[in-house]
C-alpha positions, 0 to 999 in steps of 0.5 A: 643296822647302819647309823643312818637307819638308826637315826631314821628310827629315832626320828620316827619315834620322836614324831610319834611321841609328838603326835601323842602329846599333841593329841593328849593336849587336844583331848584335854581342851576338848574335854574342858569344852565338853564339860562346860557344854554338858553342864549347861544341858545337864544342870544336875551334874555336880557344880562347885559354887563360886567361893564367895556365896553366902546364904541366909533367910529373910524369914518374913512372916507374910504369906508366901513371902519368906525367901533365901537371901544371897550375897557375894563376898569379896576378898575383903569380906564385903557382902553385896546382894547376888543378882536376882536375890532374894529367892522366894521359898513360897512359904512363910517365916515367923515373927519375933514375938514372945512365946505364950506360956513361958515366963519370963517372956522368951522371944522366938529369936535364938531358939534354932540353928541350921535353918538353911543348909547345903549338900556337900556337893554344893548343888542343892539348898534346903530351907525351913518355912517355919510359919507355913510348916514346909521345907523349901528345896532349891537347885543351885546354879553355878552363879549361886542363884537358886531354882526351886525343885519341882514340887517345892515346898514340901510339908515338914510332917509337923508344925513349925520346922526350925532346923535341918540336918543332912545325912547322905540321902536323908534329910532330918527336920526338927518341928518345934511347934512354938509359933506364937502366931499360931497358938492353937496348934497344941490344942489340935494335938500336934507335938514337937518332933524329929522326923526324916525324909528321903531325898530323890535325885530330883530333890523331892522329899519323901517321908520315911515311914515310921521315922517320926519321934514325937516329944512333949510339948514345950520341949523346945527342940532347937537343932537337928545336928548330924555327926561328922560321920553321918551315923548319929543325930543329936538334939538339945531341948532347953524347954525340958533341959534335956539332950537327945541322941539317935542312931541313924539306921540304914533305912533313914529311921531314928533309933533313940540311943541308950540313956536318951534323953539325958538331963544336964549334970546337977553339978552345973546347976545355978546356986538356987538349984535351977538346972543348966539348960542346953541350947547350941550343940556341935560334934568334933569333926574327927572324934566322938565328942559333943560340945554343948552350950549350957546357956544359962550358966555360961559354961561349955559342956563336953560329952563323949559318945559311943557306937550306940550314940550313948552320951557320957558327960566328961566335964564343963569349962567356963565361958567368959561371955553371957548366955553361950549359944551356938557353936561351930568348929573348924575342919581340923578340929583345932578351934571352936567358936561360940556366940554369946548373945547377951553381951554381944560377944564371940568366944574362940576356944583352943581344942587342939591341945586337948579336945576334951578340955577346950581353952577359951583364948579370945572373946570379942564384942560386936558392939561398936563395930563399923556399921553395927546396929544399936540393937541385934544380938549374935546368933548362928555362925558359919565359916566359909570354905577357906575358913578365912571369914566367920559369918554371924547372923544378927537378930533383933533383941526387942519385940516389935523391932527389926533393928539389928537384923543382918549379918556380921563378917569377921576375918579369921587369922590364918595362923591361930584361928582368932578373929580380927575385930578391926576387919568386922563389918555389918550388912543389913538383911531385908526385914518387915513385920517383926521378922528376923534373919535366921539360917546361915551358909557360907561358901 
């Protein structure tokens, strides 16, 4: 074969490679166009939320006036209302009133967490209507706006839903049954409960048969906490000072774990013998460890759990705030954050060195921050998807007032996970009729 024929062969091969590369580029461009086009016609396809969307709940108690309030967050942490927000849930919230029969008077604020949750794909949002005993379900648009799914809201299979947990295709609901504006509910035979629903492809909630676990009145269940592996549900019941654990079965039903319910350790009781009371709970993102806020003794309890969900108390560590409340961790399991409402503070714990022995490395107070209200205490908290900001719900402290109703946003130090008080700011949330914001999700 001559040199010229070899050269022609090489040129032909290069030409074919060029055609292939050009075709591949066209295919990629066409694919992007088609994906955008298809998502417009098929909104159920997974769509990532804009990085800056934050959701909470107005919790307005007037009939059908509860809503999900949405914000956009800029790179500096400033929140601005999302267009067309708030989004009505077609249900009612509950007012900040003293709970009948509890002494000293206990407000309805600070008695629940996870009232607003979003699925892992960021395509669907769930919210409680505590005052009308229903669950609202929304599809999330690409711009963060919400559209109710057909049939929403759905009955909660109890009275006063206050917390939601998501495990694969199942939604778990805590019905607290303590709404002070509806005091006759206990006389009608309703009990607090944990219950399950199957979520259809279109977002409809179907009760899971025989999944409801009822507990005694005044147990005050606060949370439907799902473990990071979706295998267990944990609950705290400060009304009876108990922890409860369940294994989630394949059909969605709940199987109570051995030694559940479990009283908190006597060793952590107050000097006068008053037992420690649990409130906020959180699992480690990678290890079978449960963290529990011992609310009235200012301690953080640490438990392990086995393959049946059986809890074993390991130890407790001090919290320098007053009345430790809700808890979250970062994704890597190196930092734990708690709200301490009575002294308006947030604590940061190091759990990297030894997850079973958290070390408090920072406590900051929210009092006196720029735009901070005179009233209001920190409640639920949430990190955004980049873990650059910590968001905190602020709730009114006094009955009959809406002072302090809103959200705090604080910058998280990327090096050590501590919080910058100087960057913190407060943003009010719509309030009326003694309402208080509750529930929080940040993307």
